[in-house]
HTML snippet that shows the backbone in 3Dmol.js (N, CA, C, O; Angstrom):
<script src="https://3Dmol.org/build/3Dmol-min.js"></script>
<div id="view" style="width:600px;height:400px;position:relative"></div>
<script>
const pdb = `
ATOM      1  N   MET A   1      45.721  64.311 111.138  1.00  0.00           N
ATOM      2  CA  MET A   1      45.774  66.100 110.038  1.00  0.00           C
ATOM      3  C   MET A   1      46.819  66.536 111.896  1.00  0.00           C
ATOM      4  O   MET A   1      47.857  67.196 111.948  1.00  0.00           O
ATOM      5  N   THR A   2      46.153  65.967 113.012  1.00  0.00           N
ATOM      6  CA  THR A   2      45.549  67.216 113.814  1.00  0.00           C
ATOM      7  C   THR A   2      47.215  66.361 114.666  1.00  0.00           C
ATOM      8  O   THR A   2      47.507  67.104 115.603  1.00  0.00           O
ATOM      9  N   THR A   3      47.864  65.605 114.624  1.00  0.00           N
ATOM     10  CA  THR A   3      48.803  65.205 114.872  1.00  0.00           C
ATOM     11  C   THR A   3      50.169  65.723 113.866  1.00  0.00           C
ATOM     12  O   THR A   3      51.245  65.739 114.464  1.00  0.00           O
ATOM     13  N   TRP A   4      50.187  65.995 112.907  1.00  0.00           N
ATOM     14  CA  TRP A   4      50.918  66.472 112.264  1.00  0.00           C
ATOM     15  C   TRP A   4      51.008  68.090 112.471  1.00  0.00           C
ATOM     16  O   TRP A   4      52.116  68.625 112.427  1.00  0.00           O
ATOM     17  N   PHE A   5      49.959  68.778 112.671  1.00  0.00           N
ATOM     18  CA  PHE A   5      49.833  69.888 113.148  1.00  0.00           C
ATOM     19  C   PHE A   5      50.043  70.236 114.573  1.00  0.00           C
ATOM     20  O   PHE A   5      50.419  71.380 114.829  1.00  0.00           O
ATOM     21  N   HIS A   6      49.866  69.484 115.423  1.00  0.00           N
ATOM     22  CA  HIS A   6      50.756  69.467 116.549  1.00  0.00           C
ATOM     23  C   HIS A   6      52.086  69.100 116.969  1.00  0.00           C
ATOM     24  O   HIS A   6      52.427  69.029 118.150  1.00  0.00           O
ATOM     25  N   SER A   7      52.945  68.834 115.825  1.00  0.00           N
ATOM     26  CA  SER A   7      53.976  67.982 116.078  1.00  0.00           C
ATOM     27  C   SER A   7      54.927  69.256 115.318  1.00  0.00           C
ATOM     28  O   SER A   7      56.108  69.388 115.639  1.00  0.00           O
ATOM     29  N   THR A   8      54.235  70.227 114.216  1.00  0.00           N
ATOM     30  CA  THR A   8      55.344  71.234 114.233  1.00  0.00           C
ATOM     31  C   THR A   8      54.835  71.975 114.811  1.00  0.00           C
ATOM     32  O   THR A   8      55.884  72.182 115.420  1.00  0.00           O
ATOM     33  N   ILE A   9      54.118  72.698 115.292  1.00  0.00           N
ATOM     34  CA  ILE A   9      54.266  73.125 116.327  1.00  0.00           C
ATOM     35  C   ILE A   9      54.798  73.024 117.746  1.00  0.00           C
ATOM     36  O   ILE A   9      55.079  73.838 118.626  1.00  0.00           O
ATOM     37  N   LEU A  10      54.824  71.746 117.624  1.00  0.00           N
ATOM     38  CA  LEU A  10      56.063  71.488 119.075  1.00  0.00           C
ATOM     39  C   LEU A  10      57.520  71.889 118.493  1.00  0.00           C
ATOM     40  O   LEU A  10      58.177  72.842 118.912  1.00  0.00           O
ATOM     41  N   ALA A  11      57.873  71.113 117.580  1.00  0.00           N
ATOM     42  CA  ALA A  11      59.275  71.679 116.454  1.00  0.00           C
ATOM     43  C   ALA A  11      59.862  72.934 116.232  1.00  0.00           C
ATOM     44  O   ALA A  11      61.033  73.300 116.135  1.00  0.00           O
ATOM     45  N   THR A  12      58.292  73.770 116.148  1.00  0.00           N
ATOM     46  CA  THR A  12      59.029  74.941 116.098  1.00  0.00           C
ATOM     47  C   THR A  12      59.261  76.022 117.216  1.00  0.00           C
ATOM     48  O   THR A  12      60.155  76.859 117.339  1.00  0.00           O
ATOM     49  N   SER A  13      58.138  75.722 118.008  1.00  0.00           N
ATOM     50  CA  SER A  13      58.978  75.751 119.735  1.00  0.00           C
ATOM     51  C   SER A  13      59.261  75.136 120.242  1.00  0.00           C
ATOM     52  O   SER A  13      58.754  75.008 121.357  1.00  0.00           O
ATOM     53  N   LEU A  14      60.517  74.096 119.712  1.00  0.00           N
ATOM     54  CA  LEU A  14      61.716  73.338 120.617  1.00  0.00           C
ATOM     55  C   LEU A  14      62.728  73.914 119.559  1.00  0.00           C
ATOM     56  O   LEU A  14      63.804  73.668 120.104  1.00  0.00           O
ATOM     57  N   ALA A  15      62.954  74.403 118.623  1.00  0.00           N
ATOM     58  CA  ALA A  15      63.676  75.571 117.842  1.00  0.00           C
ATOM     59  C   ALA A  15      63.987  76.367 118.474  1.00  0.00           C
ATOM     60  O   ALA A  15      65.189  76.556 118.661  1.00  0.00           O
ATOM     61  N   ALA A  16      62.902  77.263 119.138  1.00  0.00           N
ATOM     62  CA  ALA A  16      62.871  78.796 118.885  1.00  0.00           C
ATOM     63  C   ALA A  16      63.936  78.805 120.221  1.00  0.00           C
ATOM     64  O   ALA A  16      65.043  79.341 120.260  1.00  0.00           O
ATOM     65  N   CYS A  17      63.258  78.051 121.289  1.00  0.00           N
ATOM     66  CA  CYS A  17      63.896  77.635 122.756  1.00  0.00           C
ATOM     67  C   CYS A  17      65.364  77.600 122.720  1.00  0.00           C
ATOM     68  O   CYS A  17      66.082  78.268 123.464  1.00  0.00           O
ATOM     69  N   VAL A  18      65.886  76.557 121.560  1.00  0.00           N
ATOM     70  CA  VAL A  18      67.388  76.722 121.021  1.00  0.00           C
ATOM     71  C   VAL A  18      67.866  77.897 120.791  1.00  0.00           C
ATOM     72  O   VAL A  18      68.973  78.261 121.186  1.00  0.00           O
ATOM     73  N   ALA A  19      66.743  78.887 119.856  1.00  0.00           N
ATOM     74  CA  ALA A  19      67.948  79.235 119.053  1.00  0.00           C
ATOM     75  C   ALA A  19      68.350  80.681 120.250  1.00  0.00           C
ATOM     76  O   ALA A  19      69.283  81.485 120.246  1.00  0.00           O
ATOM     77  N   VAL A  20      67.182  80.508 121.164  1.00  0.00           N
ATOM     78  CA  VAL A  20      67.186  81.832 122.206  1.00  0.00           C
ATOM     79  C   VAL A  20      68.464  81.038 123.141  1.00  0.00           C
ATOM     80  O   VAL A  20      69.462  81.699 123.428  1.00  0.00           O
ATOM     81  N   GLY A  21      68.379  79.979 123.462  1.00  0.00           N
ATOM     82  CA  GLY A  21      69.219  79.554 124.445  1.00  0.00           C
ATOM     83  C   GLY A  21      70.868  80.196 124.381  1.00  0.00           C
ATOM     84  O   GLY A  21      71.589  80.797 125.177  1.00  0.00           O
ATOM     85  N   ILE A  22      71.028  79.607 122.707  1.00  0.00           N
ATOM     86  CA  ILE A  22      72.574  79.504 121.908  1.00  0.00           C
ATOM     87  C   ILE A  22      72.534  81.349 122.019  1.00  0.00           C
ATOM     88  O   ILE A  22      73.182  82.048 122.799  1.00  0.00           O
ATOM     89  N   ALA A  23      71.839  81.661 121.271  1.00  0.00           N
ATOM     90  CA  ALA A  23      72.013  83.419 121.803  1.00  0.00           C
ATOM     91  C   ALA A  23      71.864  84.104 122.975  1.00  0.00           C
ATOM     92  O   ALA A  23      71.824  85.334 122.951  1.00  0.00           O
ATOM     93  N   SER A  24      71.798  83.653 123.732  1.00  0.00           N
ATOM     94  CA  SER A  24      72.047  84.009 125.379  1.00  0.00           C
ATOM     95  C   SER A  24      73.555  83.523 125.851  1.00  0.00           C
ATOM     96  O   SER A  24      74.291  84.296 126.465  1.00  0.00           O
ATOM     97  N   ALA A  25      73.846  82.532 125.602  1.00  0.00           N
ATOM     98  CA  ALA A  25      75.159  81.582 125.765  1.00  0.00           C
ATOM     99  C   ALA A  25      76.036  82.393 125.140  1.00  0.00           C
ATOM    100  O   ALA A  25      77.108  82.588 125.713  1.00  0.00           O
ATOM    101  N   SER A  26      75.838  82.905 124.112  1.00  0.00           N
ATOM    102  CA  SER A  26      76.874  84.068 123.514  1.00  0.00           C
ATOM    103  C   SER A  26      76.936  85.030 124.062  1.00  0.00           C
ATOM    104  O   SER A  26      77.944  84.835 124.741  1.00  0.00           O
ATOM    105  N   ILE A  27      76.634  85.894 124.276  1.00  0.00           N
ATOM    106  CA  ILE A  27      76.315  87.424 124.769  1.00  0.00           C
ATOM    107  C   ILE A  27      77.292  86.747 126.687  1.00  0.00           C
ATOM    108  O   ILE A  27      78.172  87.157 127.444  1.00  0.00           O
ATOM    109  N   TYR A  28      76.690  85.994 126.620  1.00  0.00           N
ATOM    110  CA  TYR A  28      77.423  86.196 128.222  1.00  0.00           C
ATOM    111  C   TYR A  28      78.703  84.780 128.014  1.00  0.00           C
ATOM    112  O   TYR A  28      78.621  83.757 128.694  1.00  0.00           O
ATOM    113  N   SER A  29      79.561  84.954 127.203  1.00  0.00           N
ATOM    114  CA  SER A  29      80.114  83.443 127.507  1.00  0.00           C
ATOM    115  C   SER A  29      81.594  85.173 127.719  1.00  0.00           C
ATOM    116  O   SER A  29      81.784  85.309 128.928  1.00  0.00           O
ATOM    117  N   ASN A  30      82.060  85.754 127.272  1.00  0.00           N
ATOM    118  CA  ASN A  30      83.117  86.967 127.110  1.00  0.00           C
ATOM    119  C   ASN A  30      83.187  88.076 127.606  1.00  0.00           C
ATOM    120  O   ASN A  30      83.968  88.952 127.235  1.00  0.00           O
ATOM    121  N   VAL A  31      81.920  88.221 129.009  1.00  0.00           N
ATOM    122  CA  VAL A  31      81.432  89.226 129.301  1.00  0.00           C
ATOM    123  C   VAL A  31      82.615  90.308 129.029  1.00  0.00           C
ATOM    124  O   VAL A  31      82.603  91.139 128.121  1.00  0.00           O
ATOM    125  N   ALA A  32      83.897  90.084 130.244  1.00  0.00           N
ATOM    126  CA  ALA A  32      84.641  91.098 130.712  1.00  0.00           C
ATOM    127  C   ALA A  32      85.485  91.653 129.804  1.00  0.00           C
ATOM    128  O   ALA A  32      85.909  92.807 129.868  1.00  0.00           O
ATOM    129  N   ASP A  33      85.798  90.676 128.765  1.00  0.00           N
ATOM    130  CA  ASP A  33      86.871  90.514 127.586  1.00  0.00           C
ATOM    131  C   ASP A  33      85.879  91.601 126.472  1.00  0.00           C
ATOM    132  O   ASP A  33      86.535  92.093 125.554  1.00  0.00           O
ATOM    133  N   VAL A  34      84.666  91.900 126.517  1.00  0.00           N
ATOM    134  CA  VAL A  34      83.982  92.559 125.321  1.00  0.00           C
ATOM    135  C   VAL A  34      83.630  94.534 125.849  1.00  0.00           C
ATOM    136  O   VAL A  34      83.690  95.538 125.139  1.00  0.00           O
ATOM    137  N   ALA A  35      83.211  94.360 127.652  1.00  0.00           N
ATOM    138  CA  ALA A  35      83.211  95.899 127.735  1.00  0.00           C
ATOM    139  C   ALA A  35      83.375  95.838 129.171  1.00  0.00           C
ATOM    140  O   ALA A  35      82.963  95.190 130.133  1.00  0.00           O
ATOM    141  N   ALA A  36      84.551  97.278 128.763  1.00  0.00           N
ATOM    142  CA  ALA A  36      84.595  97.501 129.857  1.00  0.00           C
ATOM    143  C   ALA A  36      83.453  98.018 131.157  1.00  0.00           C
ATOM    144  O   ALA A  36      82.343  98.442 130.837  1.00  0.00           O
ATOM    145  N   PRO A  37      83.897  97.919 132.705  1.00  0.00           N
ATOM    146  CA  PRO A  37      82.715  98.332 133.806  1.00  0.00           C
ATOM    147  C   PRO A  37      81.858 100.188 133.344  1.00  0.00           C
ATOM    148  O   PRO A  37      82.593 101.100 133.723  1.00  0.00           O
ATOM    149  N   LYS A  38      81.335 100.386 133.068  1.00  0.00           N
ATOM    150  CA  LYS A  38      80.792 101.529 132.715  1.00  0.00           C
ATOM    151  C   LYS A  38      81.049 102.726 132.918  1.00  0.00           C
ATOM    152  O   LYS A  38      80.669 103.633 132.177  1.00  0.00           O
ATOM    153  N   THR A  39      81.970 102.929 134.315  1.00  0.00           N
ATOM    154  CA  THR A  39      82.485 104.307 134.835  1.00  0.00           C
ATOM    155  C   THR A  39      84.106 103.935 134.080  1.00  0.00           C
ATOM    156  O   THR A  39      85.067 104.660 134.341  1.00  0.00           O
ATOM    157  N   ASP A  40      84.222 102.900 133.269  1.00  0.00           N
ATOM    158  CA  ASP A  40      85.915 102.702 132.835  1.00  0.00           C
ATOM    159  C   ASP A  40      85.868 103.407 131.385  1.00  0.00           C
ATOM    160  O   ASP A  40      86.942 103.871 131.003  1.00  0.00           O
ATOM    161  N   ARG A  41      84.682 103.554 130.476  1.00  0.00           N
ATOM    162  CA  ARG A  41      84.221 103.330 129.190  1.00  0.00           C
ATOM    163  C   ARG A  41      84.555 105.085 129.046  1.00  0.00           C
ATOM    164  O   ARG A  41      84.355 105.109 127.832  1.00  0.00           O
ATOM    165  N   LEU A  42      84.917 106.575 129.385  1.00  0.00           N
ATOM    166  CA  LEU A  42      85.041 107.240 128.852  1.00  0.00           C
ATOM    167  C   LEU A  42      85.637 107.949 129.561  1.00  0.00           C
ATOM    168  O   LEU A  42      85.005 108.615 130.380  1.00  0.00           O
ATOM    169  N   PRO A  43      87.247 108.056 129.474  1.00  0.00           N
ATOM    170  CA  PRO A  43      88.468 108.335 130.808  1.00  0.00           C
ATOM    171  C   PRO A  43      88.047 110.272 130.866  1.00  0.00           C
ATOM    172  O   PRO A  43      88.222 111.178 130.052  1.00  0.00           O
ATOM    173  N   VAL A  44      87.610 110.232 131.872  1.00  0.00           N
ATOM    174  CA  VAL A  44      87.825 111.635 132.249  1.00  0.00           C
ATOM    175  C   VAL A  44      88.876 112.892 131.928  1.00  0.00           C
ATOM    176  O   VAL A  44      88.586 114.047 131.615  1.00  0.00           O
ATOM    177  N   VAL A  45      90.085 112.336 132.094  1.00  0.00           N
ATOM    178  CA  VAL A  45      91.534 113.161 131.928  1.00  0.00           C
ATOM    179  C   VAL A  45      91.956 113.036 130.338  1.00  0.00           C
ATOM    180  O   VAL A  45      92.832 112.177 130.440  1.00  0.00           O
ATOM    181  N   THR A  46      91.889 113.335 129.016  1.00  0.00           N
ATOM    182  CA  THR A  46      92.451 112.986 128.575  1.00  0.00           C
ATOM    183  C   THR A  46      94.575 112.272 128.331  1.00  0.00           C
ATOM    184  O   THR A  46      95.275 111.794 129.224  1.00  0.00           O
ATOM    185  N   ASP A  47      94.959 112.494 126.881  1.00  0.00           N
ATOM    186  CA  ASP A  47      96.098 112.508 126.879  1.00  0.00           C
ATOM    187  C   ASP A  47      97.043 113.938 127.515  1.00  0.00           C
ATOM    188  O   ASP A  47      96.865 114.823 126.678  1.00  0.00           O
ATOM    189  N   VAL A  48      97.693 114.324 128.323  1.00  0.00           N
ATOM    190  CA  VAL A  48      98.514 114.896 128.401  1.00  0.00           C
ATOM    191  C   VAL A  48      98.329 116.238 127.285  1.00  0.00           C
ATOM    192  O   VAL A  48      97.546 117.182 127.180  1.00  0.00           O
ATOM    193  N   ASP A  49      99.417 115.775 126.606  1.00  0.00           N
ATOM    194  CA  ASP A  49      99.720 116.439 125.149  1.00  0.00           C
ATOM    195  C   ASP A  49      98.746 117.638 124.639  1.00  0.00           C
ATOM    196  O   ASP A  49      99.137 118.733 124.236  1.00  0.00           O
ATOM    197  N   THR A  50      96.814 117.016 124.784  1.00  0.00           N
ATOM    198  CA  THR A  50      95.940 117.621 124.168  1.00  0.00           C
ATOM    199  C   THR A  50      95.639 118.542 124.925  1.00  0.00           C
ATOM    200  O   THR A  50      95.181 119.617 124.539  1.00  0.00           O
ATOM    201  N   ALA A  51      95.866 118.226 126.131  1.00  0.00           N
ATOM    202  CA  ALA A  51      95.200 119.846 127.513  1.00  0.00           C
ATOM    203  C   ALA A  51      94.113 119.906 127.508  1.00  0.00           C
ATOM    204  O   ALA A  51      93.698 120.895 128.113  1.00  0.00           O
ATOM    205  N   TYR A  52      92.994 118.968 126.874  1.00  0.00           N
ATOM    206  CA  TYR A  52      91.299 119.026 127.132  1.00  0.00           C
ATOM    207  C   TYR A  52      91.101 118.118 128.222  1.00  0.00           C
ATOM    208  O   TYR A  52      91.860 117.181 128.472  1.00  0.00           O
ATOM    209  N   ARG A  53      89.679 118.521 129.110  1.00  0.00           N
ATOM    210  CA  ARG A  53      89.382 117.898 130.238  1.00  0.00           C
ATOM    211  C   ARG A  53      88.150 117.496 129.542  1.00  0.00           C
ATOM    212  O   ARG A  53      87.627 118.042 128.571  1.00  0.00           O
ATOM    213  N   THR A  54      87.705 116.278 130.305  1.00  0.00           N
ATOM    214  CA  THR A  54      86.019 115.897 129.931  1.00  0.00           C
ATOM    215  C   THR A  54      85.314 115.823 131.224  1.00  0.00           C
ATOM    216  O   THR A  54      85.685 115.132 132.173  1.00  0.00           O
ATOM    217  N   VAL A  55      84.120 116.692 131.194  1.00  0.00           N
ATOM    218  CA  VAL A  55      83.492 116.931 132.320  1.00  0.00           C
ATOM    219  C   VAL A  55      82.063 116.210 132.112  1.00  0.00           C
ATOM    220  O   VAL A  55      81.386 116.313 131.090  1.00  0.00           O
ATOM    221  N   GLU A  56      81.682 115.372 133.394  1.00  0.00           N
ATOM    222  CA  GLU A  56      79.947 115.311 132.997  1.00  0.00           C
ATOM    223  C   GLU A  56      79.613 115.490 133.840  1.00  0.00           C
ATOM    224  O   GLU A  56      80.154 115.700 134.926  1.00  0.00           O
ATOM    225  N   THR A  57      78.239 115.426 133.389  1.00  0.00           N
ATOM    226  CA  THR A  57      77.069 116.237 133.888  1.00  0.00           C
ATOM    227  C   THR A  57      76.102 115.813 134.615  1.00  0.00           C
ATOM    228  O   THR A  57      75.382 116.810 134.663  1.00  0.00           O
ATOM    229  N   ARG A  58      75.553 114.950 135.261  1.00  0.00           N
ATOM    230  CA  ARG A  58      74.660 114.004 135.349  1.00  0.00           C
ATOM    231  C   ARG A  58      73.114 114.477 135.951  1.00  0.00           C
ATOM    232  O   ARG A  58      72.952 114.739 137.143  1.00  0.00           O
ATOM    233  N   MET A  59      72.224 114.532 135.134  1.00  0.00           N
ATOM    234  CA  MET A  59      70.574 114.767 135.838  1.00  0.00           C
ATOM    235  C   MET A  59      69.485 113.936 135.524  1.00  0.00           C
ATOM    236  O   MET A  59      69.814 113.194 134.599  1.00  0.00           O
ATOM    237  N   ASP A  60      68.876 113.832 135.719  1.00  0.00           N
ATOM    238  CA  ASP A  60      67.685 112.121 135.918  1.00  0.00           C
ATOM    239  C   ASP A  60      67.722 111.696 134.204  1.00  0.00           C
ATOM    240  O   ASP A  60      67.056 112.274 133.345  1.00  0.00           O
ATOM    241  N   GLY A  61      68.502 110.750 134.003  1.00  0.00           N
ATOM    242  CA  GLY A  61      68.471 110.196 132.860  1.00  0.00           C
ATOM    243  C   GLY A  61      69.163 110.548 131.444  1.00  0.00           C
ATOM    244  O   GLY A  61      68.962 109.902 130.416  1.00  0.00           O
ATOM    245  N   VAL A  62      70.193 111.920 131.575  1.00  0.00           N
ATOM    246  CA  VAL A  62      70.368 111.650 131.009  1.00  0.00           C
ATOM    247  C   VAL A  62      72.235 112.300 131.426  1.00  0.00           C
ATOM    248  O   VAL A  62      72.391 112.558 132.620  1.00  0.00           O
ATOM    249  N   SER A  63      73.121 112.460 130.778  1.00  0.00           N
ATOM    250  CA  SER A  63      74.345 111.978 131.114  1.00  0.00           C
ATOM    251  C   SER A  63      75.224 113.010 130.121  1.00  0.00           C
ATOM    252  O   SER A  63      75.718 112.508 129.112  1.00  0.00           O
ATOM    253  N   VAL A  64      75.382 114.097 130.319  1.00  0.00           N
ATOM    254  CA  VAL A  64      75.930 115.202 129.216  1.00  0.00           C
ATOM    255  C   VAL A  64      77.246 115.340 129.437  1.00  0.00           C
ATOM    256  O   VAL A  64      77.801 115.563 130.513  1.00  0.00           O
ATOM    257  N   LEU A  65      77.771 115.184 128.264  1.00  0.00           N
ATOM    258  CA  LEU A  65      79.971 115.254 128.406  1.00  0.00           C
ATOM    259  C   LEU A  65      80.021 116.599 127.690  1.00  0.00           C
ATOM    260  O   LEU A  65      79.161 116.955 126.884  1.00  0.00           O
ATOM    261  N   THR A  66      81.052 117.299 128.025  1.00  0.00           N
ATOM    262  CA  THR A  66      81.302 119.071 127.545  1.00  0.00           C
ATOM    263  C   THR A  66      82.847 118.191 127.870  1.00  0.00           C
ATOM    264  O   THR A  66      83.264 117.746 128.939  1.00  0.00           O
ATOM    265  N   ARG A  67      83.461 118.156 126.502  1.00  0.00           N
ATOM    266  CA  ARG A  67      85.510 118.831 125.774  1.00  0.00           C
ATOM    267  C   ARG A  67      85.543 119.926 126.325  1.00  0.00           C
ATOM    268  O   ARG A  67      84.830 120.722 125.713  1.00  0.00           O
ATOM    269  N   LEU A  68      86.497 120.784 128.036  1.00  0.00           N
ATOM    270  CA  LEU A  68      86.862 122.064 128.220  1.00  0.00           C
ATOM    271  C   LEU A  68      88.264 122.004 127.845  1.00  0.00           C
ATOM    272  O   LEU A  68      88.837 120.928 127.672  1.00  0.00           O
ATOM    273  N   PRO A  69      88.773 123.017 127.728  1.00  0.00           N
ATOM    274  CA  PRO A  69      90.386 123.068 127.709  1.00  0.00           C
ATOM    275  C   PRO A  69      90.871 123.233 129.190  1.00  0.00           C
ATOM    276  O   PRO A  69      90.125 123.696 130.053  1.00  0.00           O
ATOM    277  N   VAL A  70      91.644 122.991 129.344  1.00  0.00           N
ATOM    278  CA  VAL A  70      92.368 122.390 131.161  1.00  0.00           C
ATOM    279  C   VAL A  70      92.440 124.177 131.440  1.00  0.00           C
ATOM    280  O   VAL A  70      91.986 124.382 132.566  1.00  0.00           O
ATOM    281  N   ALA A  71      92.740 125.110 130.964  1.00  0.00           N
ATOM    282  CA  ALA A  71      92.645 126.675 131.371  1.00  0.00           C
ATOM    283  C   ALA A  71      91.896 126.738 131.749  1.00  0.00           C
ATOM    284  O   ALA A  71      92.043 127.482 132.719  1.00  0.00           O
ATOM    285  N   GLU A  72      90.377 126.226 131.631  1.00  0.00           N
ATOM    286  CA  GLU A  72      89.033 126.713 131.490  1.00  0.00           C
ATOM    287  C   GLU A  72      88.560 125.883 133.262  1.00  0.00           C
ATOM    288  O   GLU A  72      88.200 126.284 134.369  1.00  0.00           O
ATOM    289  N   VAL A  73      88.891 124.392 132.503  1.00  0.00           N
ATOM    290  CA  VAL A  73      88.470 123.913 133.569  1.00  0.00           C
ATOM    291  C   VAL A  73      88.867 124.824 135.499  1.00  0.00           C
ATOM    292  O   VAL A  73      88.105 124.965 136.456  1.00  0.00           O
ATOM    293  N   ASN A  74      90.057 125.153 135.360  1.00  0.00           N
ATOM    294  CA  ASN A  74      91.385 125.405 136.763  1.00  0.00           C
ATOM    295  C   ASN A  74      90.284 126.879 136.722  1.00  0.00           C
ATOM    296  O   ASN A  74      90.466 127.807 137.510  1.00  0.00           O
TER     297      ASN A  74
END
`;
const viewer = $3Dmol.createViewer("view");
viewer.addModel(pdb, "pdb");
viewer.setStyle({}, {cartoon: {color: "spectrum"}});
viewer.zoomTo();
viewer.render();
</script>
């Protein structure tokens, strides 16, 4: 009974380690294709046709984005 119990624990631990390894590998497989660098995720200037500009205000732990018409920014 003790051998069976310890074998079950060992098999479960091995299966969990393999699952975590596969999940970690899938996250890091195509990092360059999945997300852009943080600074490129939000364009600072929108299309010329819309005439709006996005202004970012940063504080400790907080980033506030405000869309303003170009006339108010200048």
